C-alpha positions in Angstrom: -151.1 4.1 -60.4 -148.3 6.6 -60.6 -148.4 10.3 -59.6 -148.8 11.4 -63.2 -151.7 8.9 -63.7 -153.3 10.4 -60.5 -152.9 13.9 -61.9 -154.6 12.8 -65.1 -157.3 11.0 -63.2 -158.3 14.0 -61.0 -158.0 16.4 -64.0 -160.5 14.2 -65.9 -162.8 14.2 -62.9 -162.7 18.0 -62.7 -163.4 18.3 -66.4 -166.9 16.9 -65.5 -167.6 20.0 -63.4 -171.2 21.1 -64.1 -172.3 17.8 -65.5 -175.4 16.8 -63.4 -174.6 13.1 -64.0 -171.1 13.5 -62.5 -170.7 11.2 -59.6 -167.3 12.5 -58.5 -166.7 14.4 -55.3 -165.1 17.5 -57.0 -163.9 19.0 -53.7 -161.9 15.8 -53.1 -160.8 15.9 -56.8 -159.3 19.4 -56.6 -157.6 18.7 -53.2 -156.0 15.5 -54.6 -155.0 17.3 -57.8 -153.3 20.0 -55.8 -151.6 17.4 -53.6 -150.3 15.3 -56.5 -149.1 18.4 -58.4 -147.0 19.1 -55.4 -145.8 15.5 -55.2 -144.7 15.3 -58.8 -142.5 18.4 -58.3 -140.7 16.9 -55.3 -137.8 15.0 -56.9 -137.8 12.1 -54.5 -141.5 11.4 -55.0 -140.7 10.2 -58.5 -137.3 8.6 -57.9 -136.2 5.0 -57.3 -138.5 2.2 -56.0 -135.5 0.3 -54.7 -134.8 2.9 -51.9 -138.5 4.0 -51.7 -137.6 7.5 -52.9 -134.8 7.9 -50.4 -136.8 6.7 -47.5 -134.4 3.8 -46.8 -131.3 6.0 -47.1 -130.6 7.0 -43.5 -128.7 10.3 -43.1 -128.1 13.0 -40.6 -129.5 16.4 -41.3 -126.9 18.4 -39.4 -127.1 16.6 -36.0 -130.6 15.1 -36.4 -131.3 11.6 -37.7 -133.4 11.6 -40.8 -133.7 10.0 -44.2 -133.1 11.4 -47.6 -136.7 11.6 -48.5 -137.6 13.5 -45.3 -134.7 15.9 -45.9 -136.4 16.9 -49.2 -140.0 16.8 -47.9 -139.5 18.5 -44.5 -136.0 19.2 -43.2 -134.8 21.7 -45.9 -138.0 23.7 -45.7 -137.9 23.8 -41.9 -134.3 24.9 -41.9 -135.1 27.6 -44.5 -138.1 28.8 -42.5 -136.0 29.1 -39.4 -132.9 30.6 -41.0 -134.3 32.9 -43.8 -138.0 33.4 -43.3 -138.5 34.2 -39.7 -140.5 31.0 -39.2 -143.3 32.7 -41.1 -144.8 30.8 -44.1 -146.1 34.1 -45.6 -142.6 35.5 -45.7 -141.4 32.4 -47.6 -144.4 32.6 -50.0 -143.7 36.3 -50.7 -140.0 35.4 -51.4 -141.0 32.7 -53.9 -143.6 35.0 -55.5 -140.9 37.6 -55.9 -138.7 35.1 -57.6 -141.5 34.1 -59.9 -142.1 37.7 -61.0 -138.4 38.8 -61.0 -135.8 36.0 -60.9 -137.6 33.4 -62.9 -139.9 35.6 -65.0 -138.2 34.6 -68.3 -138.9 30.9 -67.5 -142.5 31.0 -66.3 -144.1 30.7 -69.8 -141.9 27.5 -70.4 -143.0 26.1 -67.1 -146.7 26.2 -68.2 -146.0 24.9 -71.7 -146.1 21.1 -72.5 -146.1 21.2 -76.3 -149.8 20.4 -76.2 -149.3 16.7 -75.5 -151.3 16.0 -72.4 -154.2 16.8 -70.2 -151.8 17.1 -67.3 -150.3 20.2 -69.0 -151.9 23.6 -69.3 -151.7 23.9 -73.0 -154.1 21.2 -74.3 -156.9 19.6 -72.4 -158.3 17.8 -75.5 -155.6 15.1 -75.8 -156.1 13.6 -72.4 -155.4 10.0 -73.5 -151.7 10.9 -73.7 -150.0 11.5 -70.3 -147.1 13.9 -70.2 -144.2 12.8 -68.0 -142.5 16.1 -68.3 -142.9 17.1 -64.7 -141.9 13.7 -63.4 -139.0 13.6 -65.9 -137.7 16.9 -64.6 -138.0 15.6 -61.0 -136.1 12.4 -61.6 -133.3 14.3 -63.3 -133.1 16.7 -60.3 -133.2 13.7 -58.0 -130.1 12.3 -59.7 -128.3 15.6 -60.1 -129.1 17.0 -56.7 -130.9 14.8 -54.2 -128.8 11.6 -54.5 -125.6 13.3 -55.5 -122.8 12.8 -53.0 -125.1 11.1 -50.5 -124.5 7.7 -49.0 -126.1 5.7 -46.2 -125.1 7.5 -43.0 -124.0 10.7 -44.7 -124.2 13.9 -42.7 -125.8 16.6 -44.8 -125.0 20.2 -43.7 -124.5 23.6 -45.2 -122.9 22.6 -48.5 -125.8 20.3 -49.2 -128.4 22.7 -47.9 -127.3 25.8 -49.8 -126.8 24.0 -53.1 -130.2 22.2 -52.9 -132.5 24.8 -51.4 -132.8 26.8 -54.7 -134.0 23.6 -56.3 -136.6 23.0 -53.6 -137.9 26.6 -53.9 -138.0 26.6 -57.7 -139.9 23.3 -57.7 -142.4 24.8 -55.2 -142.8 27.7 -57.6 -143.1 25.5 -60.7 -145.8 23.3 -59.0 -147.8 26.4 -58.0 -147.6 28.0 -61.4 -148.5 24.8 -63.2 -151.4 24.0 -60.9 -152.8 27.5 -61.4 -152.4 27.2 -65.2 -154.1 23.8 -65.2 -157.0 25.0 -63.1 -157.4 28.0 -65.4 -157.6 25.7 -68.4 -160.1 23.3 -66.7 -162.5 25.9 -65.4 -162.2 28.5 -68.1 -163.4 25.7 -70.5 -166.3 24.8 -68.1 -167.5 28.3 -67.2 -166.7 30.4 -70.3 -163.3 31.7 -69.5 -164.3 34.1 -66.6 -162.2 32.4 -63.9 -158.6 33.2 -63.3 -156.4 31.6 -60.6 -153.5 33.7 -59.6 -150.2 32.4 -60.9 
């Protein structure tokens, strides 16, 4: 099962909210849905099986040994937290929120739209038999254009790599959050009459 299939699966489970015959653990469903929505937006989570999403590409992150997957999962965020966000997650979140409302505000409506082709998108929960690969397709393109670009086994990744890739990481975090909120709004507004609103 791929990450997009998992998103579809847990979305379907949550659509059974309020059904007394529902046997799903919905707390677990919402936690896994949030987890997989994050995963599908990390480019190396949907990249190449041959290198296990960059896990087998050994690199140096500045002076530390790492692998390419870990650089995207952890190292870039840790470096940004240290260098730009005072080691404070709330400061980083505020910065990303500001970019959502200011810098990326003209793109946000497009982030939430999926042309009504899938349950995994916010626009149409009725056609859940079709799975949209839009989020995964975006990630694999970013993996090729940014994550893998100019990286070989043993590469040392420093400022040039960090400063050119961090905006991609931060934007994907924002897109994942906005899309998760939009999806939860669609799921639960259908189930409880439209009175619930997750902050986007």
